[in-house]
N, C-alpha and C positions, 0 to 999 in steps of 0.2 A: 182620219181617223172619224167614224161617226161619232153625234153626239150621245149614243147610246153607251158605247165602248169607253168613250173620255168620262162619262160618267159613273161609269162603273171602276174605272182606274183612280179618279177622284174620291170615291166612296172608301176602297180598298184603303188608300193612305190614310184616310181622316180615321178608320177604323184600325191603323196600325198593322197593316198587313204587308207582308213582302209581296211584289208583284212582278212579273216579269211581262213587258210587252213584246210581242212577236211580231215581228214584219218579213212576209215571205219575199225572196228577193231573187228566187230561183224556181220556175214550178214550169211544167209541160203546158198548161194552160196558159199562156200569155194575160190572160183577163184577171187572173188571179194573183199576178206579180204584184207586189206593194199591198194587198190584203193583210188584216193586223188581227190579232187575237192577245187575249190576256189568260195568262197560266200563273197558277199558284201553287206553293211548294205541297198542298196537299192533293194535287195533281186535278185539283178542277179546272176547269179549261172553258172560255168564252170567245166566241170568233164571230167578226162581221160578216165572214165570208160565207154565205149558206151552201155555195158550191163545193167547199172543199169537203173530202171524204172522211168519214169517219174514221177510215183506218191509218189515215194520213195524220189526223189529230193524234190519233193515238200515238202516231211515231214520233211527230213532233214532242210531244210530253217524255215520253222516253229518252229522245236523244239529247233533250235541254234537261236532262237531270242531273247531269254532271255541272251545269251552271247553277242550277237550282241550289245543289249540297253546298257549293263553293261562294254565292253570293255573289256572282260577278255578271257583267254583261258578256255576250261572245256572239259567235256565230256557228250554226251546226251544219252539215252537210250529211244526206243521206241517199241511198237510190232506192225510188219506189218505181214498179215496172219498168225497169230499166232506164228509167230516167232520173236525173239530178233535180234533187228538192234541197236547197237553200234558204236558211231562216237566222234572221239577226234577233237576236235576244236582248232587250233593254232591262236592267234591273233597276228597279225602285224599290230601294229599302223603305221597311216601315220607318218613321222617325221615332227617335229616341223620346219617352214620355215621360216629361218631368211634373211630378206630382207634389203641389205645393199645398200641405196641410195648416189651414190658420191665415185667415184672410186679412189680417193687418195690414199696418202702415207698410212694413218689409215686402209684404208679399206684392204690392203692386208694382214698383221696380223689378222684381225677382221674374214675375209674371212675363212683364216687358221684354228684358233681356234674353230670356227664355225662348221667346217667340223670333225676336232679332237671330237667335242663334241655330233657328231651325228646330227648335224641340216640339213635342205636340204639348201643350201646356195646360193641365187640369188645374183649378183651384176649388180647395175642399175645405169647406165651414160649416157649422152646425147652426149658423146664425143667418138669417135672411137678410138681416140689415149689412152685413159684410159678403156675404156670396152673393152678387146679383151682377147682372149684366153692365148696369151703370156704372158700378167700378171695376170693373174687368172687362171692356170691352173687346179687347184683342184676344184672351185668352180662349182655346179652342175647345174648352169644357168650363162651366162653373157650376158646383156641386152644392146644394143644401142638405146636409146628411151627418150623421153623427160618425165620428171619426171611426166608432169601433163596426159600426155596419159596413161603412166604404171599405176600410181596410181587410174587413173578412172576407169581402167577394169581388175586388178589383182583381183583374189580371195582373201577374208581376212577373216579370222575365229580367233578363240581364239587361234588357234594355230599356230597365226602369229607374228613374233617379227621383226618389224622395226627400222633400224638405219637411222638416216637423218646424214649424213656425208658430205652433199653437199658443194661447193666453195664459196654460198653466201646466204644470208638470205632469197633473192626474190624467190630461191628455195626450201627453207624450207616452205614458207608463200603456194606457189603453190601446193606443195604436201599434206601439212596439211589442206588446203583447201578441197582437196578431200577425205583425210582420214577422215574428222571429218563429211563429208557427209555420210559415208557410216554406213548402217544398221546395220551391224555386225563391231563389235570393236575390233582391233587387240589385243592381250595379253600383247603386249607391244609396245610403241612408244617412243624412244629417240634421241634426239637431241643434237648435238654438237655444242658450239659456247662460244662466251664471253656474258659478263653480257650484253654487248651494244646490240650485236646481238640477244640476247635472248629476250631482251626487246622490241626490234623492231619487232620481230616477233610476240609476244603477244599482240603489239597495234594493228597490223594490223590485225590480226585475231580476236580481241574483235568486229570490224567493224559489221563482218559477223556473227560471232556468240555470243552476246551477253551475253548470260545466260549460256556460257560456263565456267567451273571451270578449266579445264585443267590438273587435279589431275591424270590421265593417261598418262599424256605426262612427260618424266623424262627428264629434262633439267637442269641444264648441267650434260650429260650423263655419267654414270660410279658411283665406288665406290672410297671414298676418301683413295688413297693408295699413293699418290705424285707420281703418275704417269707422265712423261715426253715425254719420247720415245714415237714411235709409236706402239711398242710391249706392251710397259708397259700400254699404253692409252688402247690398246685391250684386254690386262687382265681385266685392271679396267671396264672396257663396257661389257666384257661376264661374268665376277663375278656377276656384277649388274643384267644382264638376268637373270643368273641362281638364282639369290636371288628372282627375282620377279616369276620365273617357279617354283620354289619350296616351295615359301611363308617362306622362312626363313629370319632372322634376318639380316644375314650377319654380325654378331658379331665375333669376334677371338674365336675360341673355348677353347683357353687356360684362357679365362676370368671365366669359369665355374669352373676349377680347382682353379683357384689362389682365388677365394670367399671362398672355402672348406678348402685352405692350411693356411688360416687366422684365421679358425676354430680350425685348428687342424687335420690331415687326419684321427684319429681315431673317433673324435667327428663326422664328417662330412661324415664318408665312407659310411653310407647307402646311404645318397642322392646322392654323387657322383658315386657311383655304378649303379644308378637308372638313370644316366642322359644318353641320347641318344645322339649319334654324328649325 
């Protein structure tokens, strides 16, 4: 792959765009076998093979449409001038976007774990002394901006996971007011806070959103593992996010084997071996 094409692929991933890397594996002109191109869901096309005819590129885009729709890698074949053209399309999904609003002490381990888990991590705070690269060297983005302005304009999709770890309930209300107005809803919104703080947020939001059930708002945030330190709270939060992302129960895996242990492993062996982790 040329440096230019690799740079464009890297740029697309950093900009959270689904991208397909196409590799020509069969073509009448052998010099073009192995040539690569990039294809995006909106139909944009970029190739390093300048000799590839325009109508072939258009056919490639059309033939790859099923893979683009299904968001998966695969091979496409078609005839061009009575000769076979074959191409392998490798899918590079856009990373999940984790937005952490509030750059306090809990945010630091959350941002680190988010990166370890493959999220594109954005840290947002309206205070320069908190939102800076010195505190978050590994975050993909560190934004110093008001929460209202940020959540009013940021792109949000089902791949967006939002954590509200702000320093006060008024900032949660401002943020949620903007988020609940959005046509496309985030895959997850979690909010940290005490019962009193959460109650106050809901009371204010009910005035503007009287019909909102807030079922998709996870608060208090995290799984119940007795977390106390910032690192433990981060584990609790990221575990809940993975639970939602993967649509799993969050139960202990050992609970399954314990049920079959009571039956006797011999009697329950068939069911146990069919259990998937």
